[in-house]
TORPA-4810 file (N, C-alpha, C, O; in nm, 3 decimals):
<nodes>
NODE_1_-8.957_0.196_11.092_-9.102_0.187_11.089_-9.148_0.115_10.962_-9.101_0.147_10.853_M
NODE_2_-9.239_0.019_10.975_-9.287_-0.052_10.856_-9.357_0.043_10.760_-9.418_0.141_10.802_P
NODE_3_-9.347_0.014_10.629_-9.416_0.096_10.531_-9.566_0.076_10.543_-9.613_-0.025_10.598_S
NODE_4_-9.641_0.171_10.492_-9.786_0.172_10.503_-9.848_0.045_10.448_-9.817_0.002_10.337_K
NODE_5_-9.937_-0.017_10.528_-10.013_-0.137_10.489_-9.927_-0.261_10.467_-9.974_-0.358_10.408_N
NODE_6_-9.800_-0.259_10.514_-9.719_-0.380_10.508_-9.750_-0.471_10.626_-9.731_-0.592_10.618_S
NODE_7_-9.798_-0.414_10.736_-9.847_-0.492_10.850_-9.998_-0.506_10.831_-10.071_-0.407_10.838_V
NODE_8_-10.044_-0.629_10.808_-10.182_-0.650_10.767_-10.272_-0.694_10.882_-10.228_-0.757_10.978_K
NODE_9_-10.398_-0.660_10.869_-10.502_-0.703_10.962_-10.594_-0.797_10.884_-10.676_-0.752_10.805_K
NODE_10_-10.579_-0.927_10.908_-10.656_-1.025_10.833_-10.783_-1.064_10.908_-10.779_-1.090_11.029_Y
NODE_11_-10.893_-1.066_10.837_-11.021_-1.107_10.895_-11.091_-1.200_10.797_-11.073_-1.188_10.676_V
NODE_12_-11.170_-1.292_10.848_-11.247_-1.380_10.761_-11.347_-1.299_10.680_-11.410_-1.206_10.731_E
NODE_13_-11.360_-1.335_10.554_-11.451_-1.266_10.461_-11.414_-1.119_10.442_-11.499_-1.038_10.405_D
NODE_14_-11.288_-1.085_10.468_-11.243_-0.947_10.449_-11.214_-0.918_10.303_-11.183_-1.007_10.224_G
NODE_15_-11.226_-0.789_10.268_-11.194_-0.742_10.133_-11.073_-0.650_10.144_-11.069_-0.562_10.229_I
NODE_16_-10.975_-0.670_10.056_-10.848_-0.599_10.065_-10.810_-0.535_9.932_-10.828_-0.594_9.825_Y
NODE_17_-10.755_-0.415_9.942_-10.689_-0.353_9.829_-10.542_-0.393_9.838_-10.470_-0.349_9.928_H
NODE_18_-10.498_-0.477_9.746_-10.363_-0.533_9.747_-10.283_-0.467_9.636_-10.330_-0.457_9.523_V
NODE_19_-10.163_-0.424_9.668_-10.084_-0.354_9.566_-9.935_-0.361_9.599_-9.895_-0.384_9.714_Y
NODE_20_-9.855_-0.341_9.496_-9.710_-0.331_9.513_-9.652_-0.278_9.383_-9.717_-0.279_9.279_N
NODE_21_-9.528_-0.232_9.391_-9.460_-0.182_9.271_-9.323_-0.246_9.261_-9.276_-0.312_9.354_R
NODE_22_-9.259_-0.225_9.147_-9.127_-0.281_9.126_-9.023_-0.217_9.216_-9.035_-0.100_9.253_G
NODE_23_-8.920_-0.294_9.251_-8.812_-0.241_9.333_-8.749_-0.123_9.258_-8.729_-0.128_9.137_V
NODE_24_-8.718_-0.018_9.332_-8.665_0.107_9.274_-8.759_0.163_9.167_-8.717_0.236_9.077_E
NODE_25_-8.886_0.128_9.179_-8.991_0.173_9.087_-8.966_0.128_8.943_-9.014_0.191_8.849_K
NODE_26_-8.893_0.020_8.928_-8.865_-0.033_8.795_-8.988_-0.101_8.739_-9.080_-0.137_8.813_R
NODE_27_-8.992_-0.120_8.608_-9.104_-0.187_8.543_-9.103_-0.336_8.577_-8.997_-0.400_8.582_D
NODE_28_-9.221_-0.389_8.601_-9.237_-0.532_8.630_-9.305_-0.605_8.514_-9.311_-0.728_8.513_I
NODE_29_-9.356_-0.528_8.417_-9.411_-0.584_8.294_-9.343_-0.512_8.177_-9.359_-0.391_8.160_F
NODE_30_-9.268_-0.587_8.098_-9.190_-0.526_7.991_-9.251_-0.548_7.852_-9.219_-0.475_7.758_L
NODE_31_-9.337_-0.648_7.840_-9.403_-0.669_7.712_-9.537_-0.738_7.735_-9.573_-0.769_7.849_D
NODE_32_-9.611_-0.763_7.628_-9.745_-0.822_7.638_-9.742_-0.961_7.699_-9.836_-1.001_7.769_K
NODE_33_-9.635_-1.036_7.674_-9.624_-1.170_7.730_-9.620_-1.166_7.883_-9.677_-1.253_7.949_E
NODE_34_-9.553_-1.065_7.939_-9.544_-1.054_8.084_-9.682_-1.029_8.146_-9.720_-1.093_8.243_D
NODE_35_-9.756_-0.936_8.087_-9.893_-0.913_8.134_-9.976_-1.041_8.123_-10.048_-1.078_8.216_Y
NODE_36_-9.964_-1.107_8.008_-10.043_-1.227_7.984_-10.009_-1.338_8.083_-10.098_-1.410_8.128_A
NODE_37_-9.881_-1.351_8.118_-9.843_-1.456_8.211_-9.895_-1.427_8.351_-9.940_-1.519_8.420_F
NODE_38_-9.888_-1.303_8.394_-9.940_-1.267_8.526_-10.090_-1.297_8.533_-10.139_-1.353_8.631_F
NODE_39_-10.163_-1.259_8.429_-10.307_-1.286_8.424_-10.334_-1.437_8.417_-10.431_-1.486_8.475_L
NODE_40_-10.248_-1.508_8.346_-10.260_-1.653_8.340_-10.251_-1.715_8.479_-10.328_-1.805_8.512_F
NODE_41_-10.158_-1.665_8.560_-10.144_-1.718_8.696_-10.269_-1.691_8.779_-10.317_-1.778_8.851_L
NODE_42_-10.322_-1.570_8.769_-10.445_-1.538_8.842_-10.557_-1.632_8.801_-10.625_-1.691_8.886_L
NODE_43_-10.577_-1.646_8.672_-10.685_-1.731_8.621_-10.665_-1.876_8.664_-10.760_-1.941_8.709_K
NODE_44_-10.544_-1.926_8.651_-10.517_-2.067_8.679_-10.543_-2.103_8.824_-10.602_-2.206_8.854_T
NODE_45_-10.498_-2.017_8.914_-10.514_-2.048_9.056_-10.654_-2.020_9.109_-10.694_-2.076_9.211_Y
NODE_46_-10.728_-1.933_9.042_-10.859_-1.892_9.094_-10.977_-1.965_9.030_-11.083_-1.975_9.092_L
NODE_47_-10.960_-2.015_8.909_-11.071_-2.079_8.839_-11.074_-2.227_8.873_-10.975_-2.298_8.855_Q
NODE_48_-11.187_-2.273_8.921_-11.201_-2.413_8.956_-11.189_-2.500_8.831_-11.258_-2.474_8.732_E
NODE_49_-11.103_-2.602_8.832_-11.085_-2.684_8.713_-11.210_-2.763_8.679_-11.279_-2.814_8.767_P
NODE_50_-11.237_-2.772_8.550_-11.356_-2.845_8.504_-11.322_-2.978_8.441_-11.411_-3.057_8.410_S
NODE_51_-11.193_-3.003_8.421_-11.154_-3.126_8.351_-11.085_-3.227_8.442_-11.033_-3.328_8.395_D
NODE_52_-11.084_-3.200_8.571_-11.028_-3.295_8.666_-10.877_-3.290_8.680_-10.822_-3.367_8.758_G
NODE_53_-10.808_-3.202_8.605_-10.664_-3.194_8.617_-10.626_-3.135_8.752_-10.683_-3.035_8.795_L
NODE_54_-10.529_-3.196_8.818_-10.483_-3.145_8.947_-10.369_-3.046_8.932_-10.346_-2.965_9.021_K
NODE_55_-10.299_-3.052_8.822_-10.187_-2.961_8.803_-10.136_-2.970_8.661_-10.153_-3.072_8.594_G
NODE_56_-10.073_-2.864_8.616_-10.015_-2.866_8.483_-9.915_-2.754_8.471_-9.918_-2.658_8.548_F
NODE_57_-9.824_-2.766_8.374_-9.724_-2.664_8.349_-9.747_-2.605_8.210_-9.737_-2.677_8.112_N
NODE_58_-9.777_-2.476_8.200_-9.812_-2.418_8.071_-9.695_-2.391_7.979_-9.707_-2.403_7.857_P
NODE_59_-9.580_-2.355_8.036_-9.465_-2.318_7.955_-9.340_-2.386_8.007_-9.337_-2.434_8.121_F
NODE_60_-9.239_-2.391_7.926_-9.112_-2.449_7.968_-9.030_-2.342_8.037_-8.941_-2.282_7.977_S
NODE_61_-9.061_-2.319_8.162_-8.994_-2.216_8.241_-8.943_-2.277_8.370_-8.973_-2.394_8.397_I
NODE_62_-8.866_-2.204_8.452_-8.786_-2.266_8.556_-8.860_-2.343_8.665_-8.796_-2.417_8.739_P
NODE_63_-8.990_-2.328_8.678_-9.059_-2.401_8.783_-9.124_-2.528_8.730_-9.222_-2.576_8.787_Y
NODE_64_-9.072_-2.583_8.620_-9.134_-2.698_8.554_-9.148_-2.817_8.648_-9.236_-2.901_8.627_R
NODE_65_-9.065_-2.827_8.751_-9.073_-2.940_8.843_-9.170_-2.914_8.957_-9.184_-2.998_9.047_N
NODE_66_-9.235_-2.801_8.955_-9.333_-2.769_9.059_-9.463_-2.729_8.990_-9.484_-2.612_8.960_S
NODE_67_-9.549_-2.826_8.965_-9.669_-2.804_8.886_-9.759_-2.699_8.949_-9.778_-2.695_9.070_A
NODE_68_-9.813_-2.614_8.863_-9.913_-2.517_8.908_-10.038_-2.594_8.949_-10.089_-2.675_8.872_I
NODE_69_-10.087_-2.569_9.067_-10.205_-2.638_9.118_-10.330_-2.563_9.074_-10.372_-2.466_9.137_K
NODE_70_-10.387_-2.609_8.968_-10.501_-2.542_8.907_-10.618_-2.534_9.005_-10.659_-2.635_9.063_R
NODE_71_-10.670_-2.414_9.022_-10.784_-2.393_9.109_-10.753_-2.404_9.257_-10.844_-2.420_9.338_G
NODE_72_-10.625_-2.395_9.294_-10.585_-2.416_9.434_-10.650_-2.317_9.530_-10.670_-2.349_9.647_A
NODE_73_-10.682_-2.196_9.482_-10.740_-2.095_9.571_-10.885_-2.063_9.538_-10.942_-1.966_9.588_F
NODE_74_-10.945_-2.145_9.454_-11.086_-2.127_9.421_-11.171_-2.143_9.546_-11.159_-2.243_9.617_S
NODE_75_-11.256_-2.044_9.575_-11.339_-2.048_9.694_-11.276_-1.981_9.815_-11.348_-1.933_9.903_G
NODE_76_-11.144_-1.978_9.821_-11.075_-1.912_9.932_-11.040_-1.768_9.898_-11.040_-1.681_9.986_R
NODE_77_-11.010_-1.743_9.770_-10.974_-1.610_9.724_-11.064_-1.573_9.608_-11.072_-1.645_9.509_V
NODE_78_-11.132_-1.460_9.619_-11.215_-1.408_9.511_-11.156_-1.276_9.462_-11.146_-1.180_9.538_N
NODE_79_-11.117_-1.273_9.336_-11.064_-1.151_9.276_-11.180_-1.068_9.224_-11.256_-1.113_9.140_L
NODE_80_-11.193_-0.945_9.275_-11.304_-0.858_9.238_-11.266_-0.760_9.128_-11.346_-0.735_9.037_L
NODE_81_-11.147_-0.707_9.134_-11.103_-0.603_9.041_-10.951_-0.610_9.028_-10.882_-0.646_9.124_T
NODE_82_-10.900_-0.575_8.911_-10.754_-0.569_8.897_-10.714_-0.462_8.796_-10.792_-0.424_8.709_Y
NODE_83_-10.590_-0.415_8.810_-10.526_-0.328_8.712_-10.377_-0.356_8.715_-10.315_-0.353_8.821_A
NODE_84_-10.321_-0.384_8.599_-10.177_-0.407_8.587_-10.116_-0.289_8.513_-10.156_-0.256_8.402_L
NODE_85_-10.019_-0.226_8.577_-9.950_-0.111_8.521_-9.804_-0.149_8.497_-9.756_-0.247_8.554_M
NODE_86_-9.731_-0.075_8.414_-9.592_-0.114_8.384_-9.507_-0.140_8.507_-9.429_-0.235_8.508_P
NODE_87_-9.519_-0.057_8.612_-9.431_-0.076_8.728_-9.505_-0.109_8.858_-9.443_-0.108_8.965_N
NODE_88_-9.635_-0.138_8.850_-9.708_-0.177_8.970_-9.839_-0.248_8.934_-9.879_-0.253_8.818_H
NODE_89_-9.903_-0.302_9.037_-10.033_-0.366_9.016_-10.127_-0.330_9.131_-10.084_-0.293_9.240_Y
NODE_90_-10.257_-0.342_9.103_-10.362_-0.326_9.203_-10.457_-0.445_9.192_-10.498_-0.480_9.082_H
NODE_91_-10.491_-0.505_9.304_-10.589_-0.613_9.309_-10.688_-0.582_9.420_-10.650_-0.534_9.527_L
NODE_92_-10.815_-0.609_9.395_-10.918_-0.599_9.499_-10.965_-0.741_9.525_-11.024_-0.804_9.437_L
NODE_93_-10.939_-0.792_9.646_-10.955_-0.934_9.676_-11.040_-0.955_9.800_-11.024_-0.886_9.900_I
NODE_94_-11.131_-1.052_9.792_-11.211_-1.096_9.907_-11.163_-1.236_9.946_-11.154_-1.325_9.862_K
NODE_95_-11.133_-1.255_10.075_-11.082_-1.383_10.121_-11.184_-1.451_10.213_-11.269_-1.384_10.273_I
NODE_96_-11.175_-1.583_10.223_-11.267_-1.658_10.308_-11.208_-1.689_10.444_-11.282_-1.711_10.541_S
NODE_97_-11.074_-1.693_10.454_-11.009_-1.725_10.580_-10.884_-1.639_10.595_-10.838_-1.577_10.499_D
NODE_98_-10.829_-1.635_10.714_-10.726_-1.536_10.746_-10.590_-1.569_10.686_-10.503_-1.482_10.684_I
NODE_99_-10.568_-1.690_10.637_-10.439_-1.724_10.577_-10.442_-1.723_10.424_-10.338_-1.735_10.360_T
NODE_100_-10.560_-1.708_10.366_-10.574_-1.724_10.221_-10.493_-1.621_10.142_-10.426_-1.657_10.045_A
NODE_101_-10.498_-1.496_10.183_-10.432_-1.392_10.106_-10.280_-1.408_10.109_-10.214_-1.396_10.006_L
NODE_102_-10.227_-1.436_10.226_-10.082_-1.456_10.237_-10.035_-1.570_10.149_-9.936_-1.556_10.078_T
NODE_103_-10.105_-1.681_10.153_-10.066_-1.797_10.073_-10.079_-1.769_9.924_-9.993_-1.807_9.845_E
NODE_104_-10.187_-1.703_9.886_-10.212_-1.674_9.745_-10.106_-1.580_9.688_-10.049_-1.607_9.582_F
NODE_105_-10.079_-1.471_9.759_-9.983_-1.374_9.708_-9.842_-1.431_9.704_-9.767_-1.405_9.609_M
NODE_106_-9.805_-1.508_9.803_-9.673_-1.572_9.803_-9.658_-1.663_9.682_-9.554_-1.664_9.616_K
NODE_107_-9.762_-1.741_9.653_-9.758_-1.835_9.541_-9.746_-1.762_9.409_-9.659_-1.794_9.328_T
NODE_108_-9.832_-1.665_9.386_-9.834_-1.592_9.259_-9.702_-1.517_9.237_-9.643_-1.526_9.129_I
NODE_109_-9.658_-1.445_9.339_-9.538_-1.363_9.324_-9.412_-1.446_9.309_-9.323_-1.409_9.232_M
NODE_110_-9.402_-1.557_9.379_-9.285_-1.643_9.366_-9.270_-1.693_9.224_-9.162_-1.688_9.166_T
NODE_111_-9.379_-1.742_9.166_-9.374_-1.795_9.030_-9.348_-1.684_8.929_-9.270_-1.702_8.835_I
NODE_112_-9.412_-1.568_8.949_-9.391_-1.460_8.852_-9.246_-1.410_8.855_-9.188_-1.385_8.750_Y
NODE_113_-9.188_-1.396_8.973_-9.050_-1.350_8.982_-8.955_-1.451_8.919_-8.860_-1.412_8.852_V
NODE_114_-8.980_-1.580_8.939_-8.898_-1.683_8.874_-8.906_-1.671_8.723_-8.805_-1.677_8.653_M
NODE_115_-9.027_-1.654_8.673_-9.048_-1.637_8.529_-8.974_-1.514_8.478_-8.902_-1.521_8.379_Y
NODE_116_-8.992_-1.401_8.545_-8.935_-1.274_8.501_-8.782_-1.279_8.504_-8.717_-1.238_8.408_F
NODE_117_-8.726_-1.329_8.613_-8.580_-1.333_8.626_-8.517_-1.427_8.523_-8.411_-1.397_8.468_N
NODE_118_-8.583_-1.540_8.496_-8.532_-1.632_8.395_-8.539_-1.568_8.257_-8.443_-1.576_8.180_K
NODE_119_-8.649_-1.506_8.225_-8.668_-1.447_8.093_-8.569_-1.335_8.065_-8.516_-1.323_7.955_K
NODE_120_-8.544_-1.252_8.167_-8.459_-1.134_8.146_-8.319_-1.150_8.205_-8.245_-1.053_8.219_Y
NODE_121_-8.284_-1.273_8.240_-8.149_-1.305_8.286_-8.106_-1.212_8.399_-8.004_-1.145_8.391_D
NODE_122_-8.187_-1.210_8.504_-8.155_-1.127_8.620_-8.171_-1.209_8.747_-8.226_-1.320_8.743_R
NODE_123_-8.124_-1.155_8.859_-8.138_-1.221_8.989_-8.187_-1.118_9.090_-8.178_-0.998_9.067_V
NODE_124_-8.238_-1.167_9.201_-8.277_-1.078_9.309_-8.423_-1.041_9.310_-8.503_-1.093_9.231_G
NODE_125_-8.457_-0.951_9.400_-8.596_-0.910_9.420_-8.647_-0.831_9.300_-8.572_-0.755_9.238_S
NODE_126_-8.773_-0.849_9.270_-8.838_-0.773_9.164_-8.931_-0.667_9.222_-8.948_-0.560_9.164_L
NODE_127_-8.991_-0.697_9.337_-9.089_-0.607_9.396_-9.032_-0.530_9.515_-8.932_-0.569_9.575_F
NODE_128_-9.098_-0.420_9.546_-9.056_-0.329_9.653_-9.102_-0.386_9.787_-9.201_-0.339_9.844_Q
NODE_129_-9.030_-0.485_9.836_-9.066_-0.546_9.963_-9.191_-0.631_9.951_-9.232_-0.669_9.842_G
NODE_130_-9.252_-0.659_10.066_-9.373_-0.740_10.070_-9.491_-0.660_10.016_-9.493_-0.537_10.025_V
NODE_131_-9.589_-0.730_9.960_-9.707_-0.662_9.909_-9.780_-0.586_10.020_-9.769_-0.621_10.137_Y
NODE_132_-9.852_-0.483_9.982_-9.932_-0.404_10.077_-10.078_-0.448_10.067_-10.125_-0.484_9.959_K
NODE_133_-10.150_-0.444_10.178_-10.290_-0.485_10.179_-10.367_-0.398_10.277_-10.342_-0.402_10.397_A
NODE_134_-10.462_-0.320_10.226_-10.545_-0.233_10.309_-10.684_-0.294_10.319_-10.748_-0.320_10.218_A
NODE_135_-10.731_-0.315_10.441_-10.865_-0.371_10.465_-10.970_-0.267_10.428_-10.965_-0.153_10.474_L
NODE_136_-11.067_-0.308_10.346_-11.178_-0.221_10.309_-11.285_-0.231_10.417_-11.334_-0.339_10.446_I
NODE_137_-11.320_-0.118_10.476_-11.407_-0.121_10.594_-11.542_-0.052_10.575_-11.615_-0.034_10.672_E
NODE_138_-11.574_-0.013_10.453_-11.705_0.048_10.428_-11.744_0.028_10.283_-11.658_0.008_10.197_S
NODE_139_-11.875_0.034_10.256_-11.922_0.023_10.118_-11.869_0.138_10.033_-11.833_0.119_9.917_D
NODE_140_-11.865_0.256_10.092_-11.816_0.373_10.019_-11.672_0.354_9.975_-11.636_0.386_9.862_E
NODE_141_-11.590_0.301_10.065_-11.450_0.277_10.032_-11.437_0.168_9.927_-11.353_0.178_9.838_C
NODE_142_-11.518_0.065_9.938_-11.515_-0.045_9.841_-11.539_0.006_9.700_-11.463_-0.027_9.609_L
NODE_143_-11.643_0.086_9.681_-11.676_0.137_9.549_-11.571_0.237_9.500_-11.538_0.240_9.381_L
NODE_144_-11.520_0.318_9.592_-11.420_0.416_9.553_-11.290_0.349_9.507_-11.231_0.389_9.407_H
NODE_145_-11.247_0.246_9.581_-11.124_0.176_9.545_-11.142_0.101_9.413_-11.051_0.097_9.330_V
NODE_146_-11.260_0.041_9.393_-11.287_-0.027_9.266_-11.276_0.072_9.151_-11.216_0.042_9.048_C
NODE_147_-11.333_0.189_9.167_-11.326_0.291_9.063_-11.182_0.339_9.043_-11.137_0.355_8.930_R
NODE_148_-11.112_0.360_9.151_-10.972_0.404_9.142_-10.887_0.302_9.066_-10.807_0.340_8.981_Y
NODE_149_-10.905_0.174_9.097_-10.827_0.071_9.031_-10.854_0.071_8.881_-10.760_0.064_8.801_I
NODE_150_-10.980_0.078_8.843_-11.013_0.076_8.701_-10.961_0.200_8.627_-10.925_0.192_8.509_H
NODE_151_-10.957_0.312_8.695_-10.912_0.434_8.630_-10.764_0.462_8.651_-10.713_0.566_8.610_L
NODE_152_-10.693_0.369_8.716_-10.552_0.391_8.744_-10.469_0.422_8.620_-10.383_0.511_8.626_N
NODE_153_-10.491_0.354_8.507_-10.416_0.391_8.386_-10.443_0.534_8.342_-10.353_0.603_8.295_P
NODE_154_-10.567_0.578_8.356_-10.602_0.715_8.318_-10.536_0.816_8.411_-10.481_0.916_8.365_L
NODE_155_-10.541_0.789_8.541_-10.477_0.877_8.639_-10.328_0.889_8.608_-10.271_0.998_8.614_V
NODE_156_-10.264_0.776_8.577_-10.122_0.776_8.547_-10.091_0.856_8.421_-9.995_0.933_8.418_S
NODE_157_-10.172_0.837_8.317_-10.150_0.910_8.192_-10.164_1.060_8.213_-10.085_1.138_8.161_E
NODE_158_-10.265_1.099_8.287_-10.286_1.243_8.311_-10.177_1.301_8.401_-10.135_1.415_8.383_K
NODE_159_-10.133_1.222_8.497_-10.025_1.269_8.585_-9.897_1.294_8.507_-9.818_1.382_8.542_A
NODE_160_-9.877_1.217_8.401_-9.758_1.233_8.318_-9.781_1.330_8.202_-9.696_1.346_8.115_N
NODE_161_-9.899_1.394_8.204_-9.934_1.494_8.101_-9.929_1.436_7.960_-9.894_1.505_7.865_N
NODE_162_-9.965_1.308_7.949_-9.963_1.243_7.818_-10.093_1.261_7.740_-10.096_1.241_7.619_N
NODE_163_-10.202_1.300_7.810_-10.331_1.314_7.745_-10.402_1.437_7.797_-10.372_1.487_7.905_I
NODE_164_-10.496_1.484_7.720_-10.581_1.594_7.765_-10.704_1.542_7.836_-10.711_1.423_7.869_G
NODE_165_-10.798_1.627_7.860_-10.917_1.587_7.934_-11.018_1.513_7.847_-11.099_1.436_7.898_R
NODE_166_-11.014_1.535_7.716_-11.107_1.467_7.627_-11.042_1.339_7.577_-10.957_1.343_7.488_S
NODE_167_-11.083_1.224_7.634_-11.018_1.097_7.603_-11.123_0.988_7.586_-11.236_1.000_7.632_V
NODE_168_-11.082_0.881_7.520_-11.162_0.760_7.512_-11.125_0.675_7.633_-11.024_0.604_7.630_N
NODE_169_-11.206_0.682_7.739_-11.169_0.616_7.863_-11.153_0.466_7.847_-11.056_0.407_7.896_L
NODE_170_-11.246_0.405_7.778_-11.240_0.259_7.767_-11.115_0.215_7.694_-11.055_0.114_7.730_R
NODE_171_-11.074_0.288_7.592_-10.954_0.252_7.516_-10.831_0.252_7.605_-10.742_0.170_7.588_K
NODE_172_-10.828_0.345_7.700_-10.712_0.356_7.788_-10.713_0.249_7.896_-10.608_0.193_7.930_I
NODE_173_-10.830_0.220_7.951_-10.832_0.140_8.074_-10.873_-0.005_8.056_-10.878_-0.079_8.154_I
NODE_174_-10.902_-0.050_7.933_-10.954_-0.185_7.922_-10.848_-0.292_7.900_-10.876_-0.410_7.922_D
NODE_175_-10.727_-0.258_7.855_-10.630_-0.359_7.816_-10.588_-0.450_7.930_-10.598_-0.572_7.919_S
NODE_176_-10.541_-0.393_8.038_-10.492_-0.474_8.149_-10.563_-0.440_8.280_-10.502_-0.437_8.386_Y
NODE_177_-10.693_-0.414_8.270_-10.777_-0.398_8.387_-10.899_-0.488_8.370_-10.920_-0.546_8.264_T
NODE_178_-10.978_-0.497_8.475_-11.099_-0.579_8.472_-11.221_-0.502_8.424_-11.333_-0.552_8.434_S
NODE_179_-11.202_-0.382_8.373_-11.314_-0.294_8.339_-11.409_-0.356_8.237_-11.530_-0.347_8.254_Y
NODE_180_-11.357_-0.418_8.133_-11.442_-0.476_8.029_-11.529_-0.590_8.082_-11.637_-0.615_8.029_D
NODE_181_-11.482_-0.659_8.185_-11.563_-0.763_8.246_-11.686_-0.703_8.313_-11.795_-0.761_8.311_F
NODE_182_-11.668_-0.586_8.372_-11.779_-0.519_8.440_-11.881_-0.462_8.340_-11.999_-0.451_8.372_Y
NODE_183_-11.834_-0.428_8.222_-11.924_-0.374_8.121_-11.988_-0.483_8.037_-12.074_-0.455_7.953_L
NODE_184_-11.948_-0.607_8.059_-12.008_-0.719_7.988_-11.943_-0.755_7.857_-11.994_-0.841_7.785_G
NODE_185_-11.831_-0.691_7.822_-11.763_-0.722_7.697_-11.678_-0.849_7.706_-11.646_-0.911_7.605_F
NODE_186_-11.642_-0.887_7.829_-11.566_-1.011_7.852_-11.635_-1.089_7.964_-11.702_-1.031_8.049_K
NODE_187_-11.617_-1.220_7.962_-11.675_-1.308_8.063_-11.565_-1.395_8.125_-11.467_-1.428_8.058_K
NODE_188_-11.582_-1.431_8.251_-11.486_-1.520_8.314_-11.548_-1.583_8.438_-11.647_-1.533_8.492_S
NODE_189_-11.488_-1.693_8.481_-11.528_-1.756_8.607_-11.432_-1.717_8.720_-11.464_-1.733_8.837_E
NODE_190_-11.315_-1.668_8.683_-11.213_-1.641_8.784_-11.217_-1.498_8.837_-11.152_-1.468_8.937_W
NODE_191_-11.293_-1.410_8.772_-11.311_-1.273_8.820_-11.455_-1.259_8.867_-11.548_-1.287_8.792_L
NODE_192_-11.474_-1.216_8.991_-11.606_-1.209_9.052_-11.656_-1.064_9.052_-11.617_-0.983_9.136_K
NODE_193_-11.743_-1.033_8.957_-11.795_-0.896_8.943_-11.926_-0.875_9.017_-11.971_-0.761_9.032_T
NODE_194_-11.988_-0.983_9.063_-12.124_-0.974_9.115_-12.136_-0.882_9.237_-12.232_-0.806_9.247_E
NODE_195_-12.041_-0.888_9.328_-12.050_-0.808_9.451_-12.055_-0.659_9.419_-12.144_-0.588_9.467_L
NODE_196_-11.961_-0.612_9.340_-11.957_-0.470_9.308_-12.079_-0.429_9.227_-12.140_-0.325_9.255_I
NODE_197_-12.116_-0.509_9.129_-12.229_-0.474_9.044_-12.362_-0.476_9.118_-12.460_-0.417_9.073_L
NODE_198_-12.366_-0.546_9.233_-12.490_-0.550_9.311_-12.528_-0.414_9.368_-12.642_-0.394_9.410_S
NODE_199_-12.435_-0.320_9.369_-12.462_-0.185_9.416_-12.527_-0.098_9.307_-12.567_0.015_9.334_Y
NODE_200_-12.536_-0.151_9.185_-12.587_-0.073_9.073_-12.702_-0.148_9.007_-12.707_-0.271_9.009_F
NODE_201_-12.794_-0.074_8.949_-12.910_-0.136_8.884_-12.870_-0.210_8.757_-12.934_-0.308_8.720_S
NODE_202_-12.764_-0.165_8.689_-12.713_-0.234_8.570_-12.572_-0.184_8.542_-12.522_-0.094_8.609_D
NODE_203_-12.508_-0.245_8.440_-12.370_-0.210_8.410_-12.356_-0.068_8.358_-12.249_-0.007_8.369_S
NODE_204_-12.464_-0.013_8.301_-12.460_0.125_8.254_-12.441_0.221_8.371_-12.365_0.317_8.361_T
NODE_205_-12.510_0.195_8.481_-12.496_0.279_8.600_-12.355_0.266_8.658_-12.297_0.364_8.706_K
NODE_206_-12.301_0.145_8.653_-12.163_0.127_8.698_-12.067_0.208_8.612_-11.977_0.274_8.663_F
NODE_207_-12.087_0.204_8.482_-12.003_0.278_8.389_-12.010_0.428_8.417_-11.908_0.496_8.418_K
NODE_208_-12.131_0.478_8.441_-12.148_0.620_8.471_-12.075_0.656_8.600_-12.008_0.759_8.607_E
NODE_209_-12.090_0.572_8.701_-12.024_0.596_8.829_-11.872_0.602_8.812_-11.806_0.688_8.869_F
NODE_210_-11.818_0.511_8.732_-11.673_0.505_8.713_-11.622_0.624_8.633_-11.525_0.688_8.672_T
NODE_211_-11.687_0.653_8.522_-11.631_0.749_8.428_-11.664_0.894_8.460_-11.610_0.985_8.398_E
NODE_212_-11.753_0.916_8.557_-11.784_1.054_8.595_-11.681_1.111_8.691_-11.680_1.231_8.718_E
NODE_213_-11.594_1.026_8.741_-11.497_1.068_8.843_-11.391_1.159_8.784_-11.347_1.140_8.671_A
NODE_214_-11.350_1.256_8.861_-11.238_1.343_8.826_-11.110_1.281_8.881_-11.111_1.224_8.990_E
NODE_215_-11.003_1.290_8.808_-10.876_1.233_8.854_-10.833_1.290_8.989_-10.772_1.220_9.070_C
NODE_216_-10.865_1.417_9.012_-10.828_1.479_9.139_-10.896_1.407_9.255_-10.836_1.388_9.360_E
NODE_217_-11.023_1.366_9.236_-11.094_1.294_9.341_-11.032_1.157_9.365_-11.025_1.111_9.479_D
NODE_218_-10.986_1.092_9.258_-10.934_0.957_9.269_-10.801_0.954_9.343_-10.762_0.849_9.395_L
NODE_219_-10.731_1.064_9.349_-10.604_1.067_9.420_-10.623_1.066_9.571_-10.527_1.046_9.646_N
NODE_220_-10.746_1.089_9.617_-10.772_1.094_9.760_-10.810_0.953_9.811_-10.927_0.918_9.820_F
NODE_221_-10.707_0.875_9.842_-10.730_0.738_9.885_-10.687_0.713_10.029_-10.717_0.607_10.084_L
NODE_222_-10.620_0.805_10.090_-10.577_0.786_10.227_-10.490_0.662_10.241_-10.388_0.650_10.173_G
NODE_223_-10.532_0.569_10.329_-10.451_0.452_10.357_-10.449_0.352_10.243_-10.373_0.256_10.247_S
NODE_224_-10.530_0.375_10.140_-10.532_0.283_10.026_-10.442_0.327_9.913_-10.434_0.258_9.811_N
NODE_225_-10.375_0.440_9.926_-10.294_0.492_9.817_-10.162_0.417_9.803_-10.107_0.367_9.901_A
NODE_226_-10.113_0.409_9.680_-9.983_0.347_9.656_-9.874_0.439_9.710_-9.874_0.559_9.686_L
NODE_227_-9.780_0.379_9.786_-9.670_0.459_9.843_-9.586_0.521_9.732_-9.489_0.591_9.760_D
</nodes>
């Protein structure tokens, strides 16, 4: 039987909670450079180029003969929310056509695995099979998944009993999530915050909605939960 959300239902203008973890639950980000490179790939493929460049190679890594196509998925894939964790990732993505997500994820993951395997002198699969993608089918689910993704580092820390209930939420969740973009501390063209923020009168209301959640509530994701 296929694992949950490995068989996808693609629809035009659909919004998906996309996620996966390392094979055998191993870490997929081992240092700051790994996080930075993954984010670099997202930015490069999603941000429309302003200088007319059709492609470029940022680092001397194994795919040097296959130029990254800058802005290749701009307009077809809109990244709404993200969280990168040591052994998994969460992305909230809106697509314009039914093939966009498959092409985007294949491109990003292929390059990242090549980078990771070359850097750490390893071979073989890095991720636990194909990525999972759950179609978001209601406004309530959209907002809940967005909140869950942003608080994923907090949920993980509390699950591991590393912190108490009195914590600095922003300090925990801002490093490798899109949370600071939603609060206005960071700006970008490649992350689309407008859709989610349109449900709130201002970023303060969004912050209240996110940070008032109890971790126990966030674990109730049903088909959107990480296996």
